[in-house]
N, C-alpha and C positions, 0 to 999 in steps of 0.2 A: 504494500500500500504506500502510496505517496499522495499527499494533499498539497495543493498549491493554488495560488490566485490564478484564475482564468484570464486570458489576455483580451477577450472580447474582439479579437481581430476577425474580419470576414474570412470565410473559407469553410471547408468541409468540417462538420462537427466532430468527425472521427479522428481528426488530427489532434496532437497534444495541447495546442493553445496554451503553451507553458510560458509564464512570466519569469520563471526562475526563482520566484519568491515562495518558499515552502511554508507550510503550516505544520504544527505538531499535532499528535493525537489529542493532546489536552485542548488545543484550539477547537477541534471537532467536537469534543465532549461538551464544551461551552455552548455549542449550537444544538446539543442534544443527540449528536451523532456518535454512536458507539462502534468501536472497531475491535476485532479480534483476529488474531492469526491462529488458525486451527488446521492441523494437518491430519487429524484423526476424526472420522465421522462420529465415533463414540463420544468425543468431546462436544460435538454439535448436538448430539442427543441429550447430553447433560445440560447444556445451555437451554435447549428447547424445553426440557422438563422444568428447569428452574424459572423460566419466563412464561410458562403456561402455553407454549405452542403445541397444538394438538395435531396439526396436519401439515403436509409438505408435498411438493411436487418438484419436478426438474424441468427446466426449459433450456433448449439450445437455440440461440439466436445466431443464424448464419444463412447465407444464400442457399447452401446445400440443403439444410433442413426446412427452410421456409419457402423456398422457391420464389415465384414471381412477387409475392407480397413482402419480401424481405425489406426492400428499400422503403416502402410505404410504412411498414411497422417501425423501423428504426427512426424514421422521421417523427412518427407519432409518439414514440417513447421520449423524444427530445423536446416535446412541448412542455413548458413549465406547468407543473401541477402539484397537487398535494393529495394525500390519502387520509382517510379518517381512522386508519389502523396503522400500526407500525409496519414498515416495509423492511423485511429481513431477507438478505441475499447472501448465500454462501457460494463462493465461486469455486467450481469444480474443475474448470479448464478454461483456457483462453484468457482474455483480458477485456476490460471495458472501463467506462467512466461514469460515475455519478457526480453530477454538479448539484450543489446545495447553495442556498442563499445565505449570505453572512448577515450579521447584525445591521450592517449598512446597506444591505440589499445588493451586494456585489456577489459574483459567482466564485465559489470555491470548487475546484475540480479535484475529485478523489479518484485516483487511478487504482483499480483493483485487479488482482490476478489470482491464480490458483491458490487455494487455502485461505483467502481473505474472506472475512464475514463482516458485514456492515448492517447496522440497525439504524433506520431513520425513524424519528418519532412522528406520531400523527401530527398533521398540520404544518410540516416544514415544506416550503416550496423547493422543488428539485426537478431534475430531469436525468435521463440516462441515454447513453449511446455506446455502441461497440467502438473499438479502436479501428485503425486502418486495416487490421487483419480480418475484420468482419466475422469474428467468431468468439462466442462466449457460451459457456454452459454453467448454469447456476441452479442451486437448490433454493426454492422459495418456501419459507416457513410461515404458517398462519396460526393464529390463536383459535380460530373457529374453522368453518368451511372455507376452502380456498376461494378467495375473491380478490380482484384487483380492479378497483374502481377509481380511476384518476379523475380528479376535479381540476380542470384546467383553470389557470389563474385569470381572474377577472376582478374588477373593483369590488363587486358584491361578495366575492369569496372571502374577503377580509373579515366579514361578519360571521363566517362559519364558526360554530362552537369549537371545533378542534383547532382551527387556526388561531382563534382568540386565546385558547388555553396554551398553545405553543408560544405565542407572542408573550403572554404574561409570564410564562415560566422561564423562557430562554432569552428573549430579546428586550425585556424591560429593565 
């Protein structure tokens, strides 16, 4: 895992967009983002049990697995959004980027690779993309039935209960 300030330069979202200004795990924690390096699935099982995750699935995001819808899907993942549940991803293979909003509403890019596990809190604005290799395999963990409902950022979304709780806890 490597976290750094996103450069906001135009160009393909799958490029690094690296300013060279790194952030520490502690900086992510202040935004509510938790990071773990886990090489053994048994340790993921322990974390899942401790946090109350009951379900999981695996997804492979690649042109080979997704076919003609790959480009459209990767672009849709990159729309800024939030979830009303934690978003938990354990990277099994490949590499990709999660971008999260900072306290000042700037983008922080989090580069993840095999054995990285990230937990995004409910209400955080974020987006995801593969890297230039166009391949990532991830385990998704859920507290209840698997669901992935993105709420794309709009002015009205700031009044969402989960967004307000996030802002109150991490950004105030």
